[in-house]
N, C-alpha and C positions, 0 to 999 in steps of 0.2 A: 920390692916385690912386685911383679906386674898385676894390675888389676883384671880380674876376669869378670865379664859381663856377660848377661843374657839379654837379648834384644826381643823387645815386643811389638808385633806389628798387628795392626787392625784397620779393616775397612767395614763401612756399614752395609755395602750392597756388593753382590757378586760381580756388578759391572766395574767396579774399581779396582784398583790395583795397589800393592803394598811396595812397589818396586822403589818409588821415589823415597819412601820412608826407610827402606833397607839401605839404599844407597848413601843418604844423608847421616843416617846412623852408624854406617860403617865408615864413613869419612870422620865422623868425630871421634869414633874409637881409634882409628888409624892416627889421628893428629894428637890424640891424648896419651897413645902408648898402651891401649887397654887391649886384652885379648878377648875376642868374641868367642864365647864357649858354645852358644846355642842360640838359635832363632825360633820364637813362638809366634804363630800367626793365627789370629781368628779373622778369616775372611768372610764378609756377608753377615756379620753379627753387630747388632746396635750397640753402641756404648752404655745405652740405658739399661741394658741386661745385667743382671747381677753375676757376681762371679761364677755362681753355679751354671750359668749359662754361656760362659766364655771358657771352654775347657783348657785353651793353651794359656790363658792368662791364670787360671787356677793351678796349673802344672808348674809355671814360672814361679810363681809364688811359693810354692811348696818347696820347689829346688832351690831356692835362694838361701845362701847362708853367707856369713861374713868371712872374709871380706869382699865377697861377690857384690856386684852391682847390677841394676836393671836399667836399661834405657829404653825410652818409648817416645814416640812421636806424639806430640800434643797440638791438635790444630783444628 
């Protein structure tokens, strides 16, 4: 069974982009044979904000069910 994943992308300021995160995580998914089913992006939102202030993270976590996986850029 092919793993289905949701990818979470986030940057802290509006002047930053998530394109490098998307590109790298899509490459990991392709190498691993995973199916990317959705992208969730919170742009311009600090990581220090709680889940309630990051709406796409909140939605992703609510949508995630086994055997689905979540991939995120940590850096």
